[in-house]
N, C-alpha and C positions, 0 to 999 in steps of 0.2 A: 267679408265673411264674418258673421257674428259668432262669438264663442262664449260659452258659459262653463265655468269650472266651479262646482260646489266645494265647500270646505267645512269639515267638522273636526274639532279638536276637543279631546278629553284628556285631562291631565291632573296630576296630584303634585302639589308643591309644598315645601316647608320653608320656614324662615326662622333662623335662630335669633334670640334676642341680642342686641348690640351690647357693648360694654357698658354704655350709659344706662340702658334699660335694665341691666342686671346688677351692676356693681356700684352705682352712685349711692353711697350710704349716708351722705350728708345732703341737706337741701342745696341744690345747685342750679344755676341758670343754664347749664348744659342740657340740651333738649334733644340730642340726636338729630339735629338738622331742622327742627320745627321752627326755631327762632321766633317763638310766639310770646316771649316775655314772661311765661310762667316758670315757676320754680318746681323742679321735679326731684323725685327720689326713685332709685331703682328697687328691684325686688329680686333677692337671690333665688327664690323658688319659682320665678316666672317660667312658663312653659314655652315650647316651640310652637309657632303658628303652623297650622295644617289646613291647606286649602284644596278643595275639589273644584275643578275648573271645567266649564263647558263653553265652547264658542261655535257659532254656526254662521257661515257667511258664504259669499260667492264672488267670483271674479267674472265680470262681463266686459266684453270689448267688441267693438266693430271697427270698421275702417276709419271712423271719424269720432268715436266716443268710447268712454270706458267708465265703469263704476265698480267699486269694491265695498259693498256694505257688509257689516258683521254685527251680530248681537252676542253678548257674553253674560255669563253668570258665574259667580264665585261664592261658594259656601265655605266659610272660614271658621274653624274651631280654634279657640285660644288666640284670637286676634289681639295684638299688643297695642294698647292705647292708654293714655294718661287718664286716670279717674281721681276723684277727690281722695285725699290722704286717709280720711276717716269718715265716719257716719255723721259728723257734725261740722261740715265745712263752714268756715267763717268764725267758729268758736275756737279760740287759741287755748287749748287745754292739754297739749302734749309738748314735750321738749322739741320735737321736730317742728311743730307749728310755731313755737316761740322763736327758734332760730330763723325759720323762713320769714316770719313777720318782721324780725329785725333787719332782714334783707329786702323788705318792701313788699312781700307777698304773704298775706295772712291766710291764703287759701291754697297751699301747695298741692301738687298732684303727685301721684305715684304711678309708675308703669305697672299695668296689670293685664290679665287675660280676660277678654270678653268674647262673646259669640257674635258673628257678623255675617252679613251678606252684601255683596257688591254686584251690581248689574248695570247694563247700559248698552250703548250702540255707537258705532263709528261708521263713517262712510267717506271714501275718497272718490272723486269723480272728475271728469273733464270731457271737453268736446271741442272739435275744430268748428269754428263758425263760418268763416269765409276767408279764403286765401291764407295769409299768415296770422290771422286773428283767431285766438282760441281762449277758452275759459277753463280754469281748473279750481277745484275747491276741496275742502275737507271739513267735516263737522263731527262733533263728538258730544256724547251725553253719558254721565256716570252718576250713579246714586249709591251711597253707602248707608246701611241701616244696621243697628244692633238687633240681635235676635233674643238676647237675654232680657232686655227691657225695651220699652217703646221710646226710642230715641234715634237720632241720626249719628253716623260716625263723624268723627272730628276732622275738619279741614279737608273737604273734598272740593275739587274744582267744579265750578258751574259749567253749564252747557256753553259751548263755543263753536264758532264757525269762521272759516277763512275762505275768501273767494278772490281769484286774481283774473283780470282780463289782460291778455298779453298779445303784443304784436311782435312776432318773431320771424325774421327773414333768414335766420341761420347765421349771417355775419353780424347782426346786431338785433337787440330785442329791447322792448320797453314794457313793463308790467305795472298795472295799478292794482293794488291789493287792499281789500277791505277786511277788517278783523272785527268781529262782534262777539262780546262776552255777556251772557245773561247775568242778572242779579242772582245771588245765592242766598236763599232764605231757608234751605234745608240744612240747618246748623245744629250742632250738639248743645242741648240744654244742660247736660251733665257737665260740660266743660265751659259753660257760659260763653260759647262762641258767638261773636257778633256777625250779623248778616252783612252782605256787601252789595253795592249797587252795580248794575251793568254799565258797560261802556262800549264805544266803537272807535276804532282807529283806522287811519288811512296811511298806506305805505307805498313808496315808489321804488322800483328796482329796474336795472337794465344792465346790458353787457354789450361790448364791442369787441369783435374778433380782429385784432390788429394785424395778425399774420398767423400762419399755421403754427399752433402750439403756444401762441401768446394772446392772452385775453384780458381785457379790462372790465372789471365789475364795479358797479356803483349803486348806491341806494340812499334813500331818505326814509327813516322810520318815524312814525308818529308825526306825519307831515304838518298837522295843524297844532302841534305842541299841546295836546289835550292832557289835562290833569285827570288821573284815574288811580284807583287802588285795586291792585291784584289781590284776589281773595286769599291766595296762598303766600303773599309776601310776608316778610318778617315785621316785627314790631320794634319801634324805636326805644332804646334804653338810655340814650345820651341826652343829658340836660343841655340847655343853651342852644339847641338847634332850631331850625324852622318847623320841625315836626314835633308835636307834643309827645312827651314821654308816655309810652303805652299805646300810641296810635300806630296804625299800619303805615309802613313806609310807602310813599307814592311810587307809581310806575315810572319808567324812564321817559323823559321828555323827548323833544325832537333831537334826532341824531342823524349823522350822515357818515358814510364810509366810502372809500375807494380802495379797490384791491386789484393787484396785478398778478395774473396767473401765468406761470411759464411751465409748460409740460415738455420734459425731455423725451425724445423719441429716438 
């Protein structure tokens, strides 16, 4: 029996500035988790973010398949983002820029309020193909733009998708998962953000039910040991490593795991 459940969400959310965003009064490499290699300053008079949110989606399912698409839109006033410290970035003409330049960054940023909009779509889906064979996947797209000037918001994830083909008997399973990430060219000019290339990875996962309550899980991620750069990864600050100073840190190489689960009942 097919079933459709529509979903509509309307919300208003706020976010207070972090300690770094408000109280870092000297040029510092602390970035509130951005790890982007920039030097930042806080702002004591920074305002609280205020977002109006609308989401529209539906849940559809049948005896052999399901899909959960959703589209969303967020109108944000006083979005907190790093912007150039003054109107003459690159010209070291203030004490703050002198201190920052001595630390290796002549173009410091300060946390400030801008007006923004964020929109996009997500979908999760799956279907039984034949017997114990099934396919499941998820895809997402998000775009962030400033409303006060013509520019993109800083450091937004590119479009991505995952799809897994699984053979699941109940007692054991094997899944082959493909992960694709698009290139990100919608970057912030204000923050001199670099674009990133797309990539694709292949992963293997499986489990074996040894007995009731005892399960063995195993997997290999990035099966072909592909070199890639995650658009949201941090930037290297350490000299003498294989990664140049100021370059994005590469994604994880091939890795494997084995996990034993024991459920007490």
